[in-house]
C-alpha positions as CSV (number, residue, x, y, z in Angstrom):
1,M,-62.2,68.2,109.3
2,R,-63.6,71.9,109.1
3,A,-64.7,71.8,112.7
4,S,-61.3,70.4,113.7
5,R,-59.5,73.2,111.9
6,E,-61.9,75.8,113.4
7,R,-61.0,74.4,117.0
8,E,-57.3,74.6,116.2
9,R,-57.7,78.2,115.1
10,R,-59.4,79.1,118.3
11,V,-56.9,77.6,120.7
12,G,-53.6,78.2,118.8
13,S,-51.3,76.1,116.8
14,P,-49.4,72.8,117.5
15,G,-46.6,73.3,120.0
16,W,-48.4,76.2,121.5
17,A,-51.5,74.5,122.5
18,G,-53.2,75.9,125.6
19,A,-52.0,79.4,125.0
20,G,-55.6,80.7,124.9
21,A,-55.6,84.4,125.3
22,E,-51.9,84.6,125.0
23,S,-49.9,87.8,125.8
24,P,-48.5,89.9,123.1
25,R,-45.0,88.7,124.0
26,A,-46.1,85.2,123.7
27,A,-47.7,85.9,120.3
28,W,-44.5,87.6,119.1
29,A,-42.3,84.6,120.3
30,R,-44.6,82.1,118.5
31,S,-44.4,84.2,115.2
32,V,-40.6,84.4,115.5
33,A,-40.3,80.7,116.2
34,R,-42.2,79.8,112.9
35,W,-39.1,81.3,111.0
36,L,-36.6,79.2,112.9
37,P,-36.7,76.2,110.5
38,G,-35.9,78.4,107.5
39,V,-33.2,80.2,109.5
40,L,-31.5,76.9,110.2
41,L,-31.6,75.8,106.5
42,V,-30.1,79.1,105.3
43,G,-27.6,79.1,108.1
44,G,-26.6,75.4,107.4
45,V,-25.9,76.2,103.7
46,V,-23.9,79.4,104.7
47,F,-21.9,77.4,107.3
48,D,-21.1,74.5,104.9
49,L,-19.9,76.8,102.1
50,L,-17.8,79.1,104.3
51,M,-16.3,76.5,106.6
52,P,-13.4,74.1,105.8
53,M,-14.3,70.9,104.0
54,H,-14.4,68.6,107.1
55,Y,-17.2,70.7,108.6
56,T,-20.8,69.7,107.7
57,A,-24.2,71.3,107.5
58,S,-26.1,68.1,108.4
59,P,-26.8,69.2,112.2
60,F,-28.4,72.4,110.9
61,L,-30.5,70.5,108.3
62,S,-31.6,67.9,110.7
63,A,-32.5,70.4,113.4
64,A,-34.7,72.3,110.8
65,S,-36.9,69.4,110.3
66,L,-37.2,68.6,114.0
67,V,-37.9,72.1,114.9
68,A,-40.6,72.3,112.2
69,A,-42.4,69.2,113.5
70,P,-44.2,70.8,116.5
71,L,-44.3,74.3,115.1
72,L,-45.7,73.9,111.6
73,S,-48.5,72.0,109.8
74,L,-47.9,68.6,108.3
75,R,-47.5,70.4,104.9
76,G,-45.1,72.9,106.2
77,T,-43.1,70.3,108.0
78,A,-43.0,68.2,104.8
79,A,-41.8,71.3,102.9
80,V,-38.9,71.8,105.4
81,A,-38.0,68.1,105.5
82,A,-37.9,67.8,101.7
83,T,-35.9,71.0,101.5
84,A,-33.4,69.7,104.0
85,A,-33.0,66.4,102.0
86,V,-32.5,68.2,98.7
87,V,-30.0,70.6,100.2
88,S,-28.0,67.8,101.8
89,V,-28.0,65.9,98.4
90,L,-26.8,69.1,96.6
91,L,-24.1,69.7,99.2
92,A,-22.9,66.0,98.9
93,A,-22.7,66.5,95.2
94,W,-20.7,69.8,95.6
95,H,-18.3,67.9,97.8
96,S,-18.2,64.9,95.6
97,G,-14.5,65.1,95.4
98,N,-14.0,64.5,99.1
99,D,-14.9,61.7,101.4
100,R,-17.9,60.1,99.6
101,A,-18.8,57.7,102.4
102,L,-19.1,60.7,104.8
103,S,-21.3,62.6,102.2
104,V,-23.6,59.5,102.0
105,T,-23.8,59.1,105.7
106,E,-24.7,62.8,106.1
107,V,-27.5,62.5,103.4
108,V,-29.0,59.3,105.0
109,T,-28.8,61.1,108.5
110,V,-30.7,64.2,107.2
111,C,-33.3,62.1,105.4
112,T,-33.8,59.8,108.4
113,V,-34.4,62.7,110.7
114,A,-36.8,64.3,108.1
115,L,-38.9,61.2,108.2
116,L,-38.9,61.1,112.0
117,A,-40.0,64.8,111.9
118,L,-43.0,63.9,109.8
119,A,-44.0,61.2,112.2
120,I,-43.5,63.5,115.2
121,N,-45.8,66.1,113.6
122,R,-48.5,63.5,113.1
123,V,-48.4,62.6,116.7
124,V,-48.3,66.2,117.8
125,R,-51.2,67.2,115.7
126,R,-53.4,64.3,116.8
127,N,-52.7,65.2,120.4
128,F,-53.4,68.8,119.7
129,R,-56.7,68.0,118.1
130,Q,-57.7,65.9,121.1
131,L,-56.8,68.8,123.5
132,A,-58.7,71.2,121.4
133,T,-61.7,69.0,121.5
134,V,-61.4,68.7,125.3
135,R,-61.1,72.5,125.7
136,V,-64.3,73.0,123.6
137,V,-66.2,70.6,125.8
138,A,-64.8,72.3,128.9
139,E,-65.8,75.7,127.6
140,A,-69.4,74.5,126.9
141,A,-69.6,72.9,130.4
142,Q,-68.5,76.2,131.9
143,R,-71.0,78.2,129.9
144,A,-73.7,75.7,131.2
145,V,-72.6,75.8,134.8
146,L,-71.4,79.4,134.9
147,P,-73.3,81.4,132.2
148,T,-72.3,84.9,131.4
149,P,-74.7,87.4,133.1
150,P,-76.6,89.9,131.0
151,S,-74.6,93.0,130.2
152,R,-77.5,95.2,131.4
153,I,-80.4,95.0,133.9
154,G,-82.3,98.2,134.3
155,S,-79.9,101.0,135.3
156,L,-77.0,98.6,135.9
157,R,-74.2,97.7,133.6
158,I,-72.7,94.3,134.3
159,A,-69.5,92.5,133.3
160,A,-68.0,89.2,134.4
161,R,-64.7,87.5,133.8
162,Y,-63.4,84.0,134.6
163,V,-59.6,83.5,134.2
164,A,-58.2,80.1,134.8
165,A,-54.8,79.8,136.6
166,Q,-53.8,77.1,134.1
167,T,-54.0,78.1,130.5
168,D,-55.4,74.7,129.5
169,A,-58.2,74.8,132.2
170,R,-61.6,76.5,131.5
171,I,-63.5,75.5,134.6
172,G,-63.0,75.4,138.3
173,G,-64.4,76.2,141.8
174,D,-65.0,80.0,141.4
175,L,-68.5,81.1,140.6
176,F,-70.6,84.2,140.0
177,A,-74.2,84.9,139.1
178,V,-76.5,87.9,138.7
179,Q,-80.3,87.6,139.0
180,E,-83.0,90.1,138.7
181,S,-85.8,89.7,141.3
182,P,-88.8,91.5,142.6
183,H,-86.6,92.7,145.4
184,G,-83.8,94.2,143.3
185,V,-80.9,92.9,141.3
186,R,-79.0,90.2,143.4
187,A,-75.5,89.0,142.8
188,I,-73.2,86.3,144.2
189,I,-69.5,85.6,143.8
190,G,-68.0,82.7,145.5
191,D,-65.1,80.2,145.7
192,V,-65.7,76.6,146.4
193,R,-63.0,74.8,148.4
194,G,-61.4,72.0,146.3
195,K,-60.6,71.4,142.7
196,G,-61.9,69.2,139.8
197,L,-65.2,67.8,139.3
198,E,-66.2,67.9,143.0
199,A,-65.8,71.7,143.0
200,V,-67.6,72.0,139.7
201,E,-70.6,70.0,141.2
202,A,-70.6,72.3,144.2
203,V,-70.6,75.4,141.9
204,A,-73.6,74.0,140.1
205,V,-75.4,73.4,143.5
206,V,-74.8,76.9,144.7
207,I,-75.7,78.7,141.5
208,G,-78.9,76.7,141.2
209,A,-79.9,77.3,144.7
210,F,-79.1,81.0,144.3
211,R,-81.1,81.5,141.1
212,E,-84.1,79.9,142.7
213,A,-84.0,81.6,146.0
214,A,-83.1,85.0,144.6
215,E,-86.6,85.0,143.1
216,Q,-88.5,83.8,146.1
217,E,-86.7,85.0,149.3
218,R,-87.6,88.5,150.4
219,T,-84.4,89.1,152.3
220,L,-80.7,88.5,151.8
221,E,-80.7,86.6,155.1
222,G,-83.3,84.3,153.8
223,L,-81.3,83.9,150.5
224,V,-78.2,82.8,152.5
225,D,-80.2,80.4,154.6
226,R,-81.5,78.7,151.4
227,L,-77.9,78.3,150.1
228,E,-76.8,76.7,153.4
229,R,-79.7,74.3,153.2
230,A,-78.8,73.3,149.6
231,L,-75.3,72.6,150.6
232,D,-76.4,70.6,153.6
233,R,-78.6,68.5,151.3
234,E,-75.7,67.9,149.0
235,G,-73.6,66.8,151.9
236,D,-76.2,64.4,153.2
237,R,-76.7,62.9,149.6
238,R,-72.9,62.0,149.6
239,V,-71.2,59.5,151.8
240,G,-68.6,61.0,154.2
241,L,-66.6,64.2,154.0
242,D,-64.2,62.8,151.4
243,Q,-66.9,62.8,148.8
244,F,-68.0,66.4,149.6
245,E,-65.2,68.5,151.0
246,G,-66.6,71.8,149.7
247,F,-67.5,74.8,151.8
248,T,-67.9,78.1,149.9
249,T,-66.7,81.6,150.7
250,A,-69.1,84.0,149.1
251,V,-70.3,87.6,149.0
252,L,-74.0,88.2,148.2
253,A,-75.2,91.7,147.1
254,E,-78.5,93.3,146.6
255,I,-79.0,96.5,144.7
256,G,-82.3,98.2,145.0
257,D,-84.2,99.5,142.0
258,G,-83.9,103.3,141.1
259,G,-81.9,105.0,143.7
260,G,-82.0,102.1,146.2
261,G,-78.8,101.4,148.1
262,L,-76.5,98.5,148.3
263,R,-76.8,95.6,150.8
264,L,-74.2,93.0,151.4
265,I,-73.6,89.8,153.3
266,N,-70.0,88.5,153.4
267,R,-69.4,84.8,154.3
268,G,-65.6,84.5,154.7
269,H,-64.8,86.0,151.3
270,P,-62.4,88.7,150.2
271,P,-64.2,92.0,150.6
272,P,-65.7,93.7,147.5
273,L,-64.7,97.2,146.3
274,L,-66.8,100.1,145.8
275,L,-65.3,102.5,143.0
276,L,-66.9,106.0,143.3
277,P,-67.1,108.4,140.3
278,T,-64.5,110.6,141.9
279,G,-61.8,107.8,141.6
280,Q,-61.9,106.9,145.3
281,V,-62.0,103.2,146.1
282,R,-63.6,101.9,149.3
283,E,-62.9,98.3,150.5
284,L,-66.2,97.1,151.9
285,S,-64.9,94.8,154.8
286,P,-67.6,93.3,157.0
287,E,-68.1,94.6,160.5
288,A,-67.8,91.0,161.9
289,D,-66.1,87.9,160.4
290,A,-68.3,85.0,159.4
291,L,-67.7,81.4,158.4
292,P,-68.1,80.3,154.7
293,L,-71.3,78.8,153.5
294,G,-71.6,75.0,154.2
295,M,-70.1,75.2,157.8
296,R,-73.2,75.6,159.8
297,D,-72.4,72.4,161.8
298,V,-69.3,74.2,163.0
299,A,-71.0,77.3,164.3
300,A,-74.3,79.1,163.8
301,W,-75.0,82.8,164.0
302,R,-77.4,85.4,162.6
303,D,-76.2,87.0,159.4
304,T,-76.0,90.8,159.4
305,V,-76.7,92.8,156.3
306,E,-74.6,95.8,155.8
307,E,-76.3,98.7,153.9
308,L,-74.5,101.3,151.9
309,P,-75.2,104.0,149.5
310,F,-74.7,103.1,145.8
311,P,-74.6,106.4,143.9
312,A,-75.0,106.9,140.2
313,G,-71.7,106.2,138.4
314,A,-70.4,104.1,141.1
315,A,-69.2,100.4,140.4
316,L,-69.3,97.5,142.7
317,L,-66.4,95.1,142.1
318,L,-66.7,91.5,143.4
319,L,-63.6,89.3,143.1
320,T,-62.1,86.1,144.4
321,D,-58.9,85.3,146.1
322,G,-57.2,84.6,142.9
323,V,-56.8,88.4,142.7
324,T,-56.1,89.3,146.2
325,E,-53.6,86.5,146.6
326,A,-51.7,87.0,143.4
327,R,-48.0,87.6,144.2
328,D,-45.1,89.1,142.3
329,A,-41.6,87.7,142.1
330,S,-40.7,89.0,145.5
331,G,-43.8,87.6,147.2
332,R,-45.9,90.8,147.5
333,F,-49.6,90.3,147.3
334,Y,-51.7,92.3,144.7
335,E,-53.6,95.1,146.3
336,P,-56.6,95.8,144.1
337,A,-57.8,98.9,146.1
338,R,-54.5,100.6,146.0
339,R,-53.9,99.7,142.3
340,L,-57.4,101.0,141.2
341,S,-57.4,104.1,143.3
342,G,-57.6,107.3,141.3
343,R,-58.5,105.5,138.0
344,R,-61.7,105.9,136.1
345,F,-63.1,103.5,133.7
346,A,-65.6,103.9,130.8
347,S,-67.5,100.7,131.6
348,P,-67.5,97.5,133.7
349,D,-65.8,95.7,130.9
350,A,-63.0,98.2,130.7
351,L,-62.6,97.9,134.6
352,L,-62.2,94.2,134.5
353,D,-60.0,94.1,131.4
354,A,-57.7,96.6,133.0
355,L,-57.6,94.8,136.4
356,I,-56.8,91.4,134.6
357,A,-54.1,93.1,132.7
358,D,-52.6,94.7,135.8
359,V,-52.7,91.3,137.7
360,M,-50.9,89.7,134.9
361,R,-48.1,92.4,135.0
362,H,-47.9,92.0,138.7
363,T,-47.4,88.2,138.6
364,E,-45.7,88.1,135.2
365,G,-48.3,85.5,134.3
366,Q,-47.4,83.1,137.1
367,R,-50.6,82.8,139.0
368,A,-51.5,79.9,141.3
369,D,-55.4,80.3,141.5
370,D,-58.2,81.1,139.3
371,M,-59.7,84.6,139.1
372,A,-63.4,85.4,139.0
373,L,-64.5,89.0,138.7
374,L,-67.9,90.6,138.6
375,A,-68.6,94.4,138.1
376,L,-71.9,96.1,138.4
377,R,-72.1,99.9,137.7
378,R,-75.0,102.2,138.1
379,A,-75.5,104.2,135.1
380,G,-74.9,108.0,135.1
381,A,-72.7,110.3,137.2
382,P,-74.7,113.2,138.2
383,G,-72.1,114.5,140.6
384,V,-69.5,114.7,137.9
385,V,-72.0,116.4,135.5
386,A,-72.8,119.0,138.2
387,V,-69.1,119.7,138.8
388,R,-68.6,120.2,135.0
389,R,-71.6,122.5,134.7
390,G,-70.4,124.5,137.6
391,Q,-67.0,124.8,136.1
392,R,-68.5,125.8,132.7
393,A,-70.6,128.5,134.4
394,A,-67.6,129.8,136.3
395,D,-65.6,130.1,133.1
396,E,-68.5,131.9,131.4
397,R,-68.6,134.4,134.2
398,A,-64.8,134.8,134.2
399,G,-65.0,135.4,130.4
């Protein structure tokens, strides 16, 4: 019982199941809705006392019990139902000189609806507990398949987020992973075609192959080839294309130790962004387009690694098309490079939190695809420090 209550506390309350990390507006609406049964009770009494005799409060009292059923606990619903029944009896006694048959009918109606509200509350809470259990299992499965990367590896600060398009969902086809290796810190972000368990299985295959190959392969090209072979084996293990539809768009990154640069391979995935300490944002589009992983039977080519500087204080932002294809009410796509340009963030976590909040505002919470985000930031910003020291020296000379 205690575990069940804890699950309910984590996911919300009956009637608002699946809210998860709800917005402030949704939390405010849920808080206001809890007062609605009491408002209906008071409003019913006031209505009955102020209106002529042939008007009745029974619709208000009945509605109070029904509204309480999905919003409140069993104890709260029972309190509202009992109050509604008592108030209906008292009002019937107050109008005892009028139509007695009508008064009895109103009392019976209110009491019957109150009993129905208690039954509805039981059904809602049982379904809610089942949903809470399913969500806890899904969260555990996601942590097993898609574990959170370490927050720090050497001079790198790391943050990751997975935001499901549907509030009740906790796992899907987007993936990310970070692995420390003898050749530097290697990272992947990807999006498996398809949904459901098949996509999750493909995610497990890609991440498992990545973690093993990232330790063993000396080059990014070799790492990509290992991922291709892993997907080929998975396809051969199943019978026919219907059992394994998944190809995977992906970006693989390698960040050298110390002052080493950044190396990238993009296989049909939205380009990553490089956020410089100055606030400038660069979109790291590949020089040549490439097919996603798992499509080697369609075409074969030599992967080209793009090498770029990765200065101290810069952040690499890897994301999936759940961000770039997010639309507002007029159909305009979200443009992360433009929206992040000129902004500075204290940490990778702050960057991802701000980006997710901005996407939510852009779409007004109506997203069609999951979002996976991974940010890696090299510690320190010597360029900014040098500018500040130079400015301080100039101020001292001017003084």
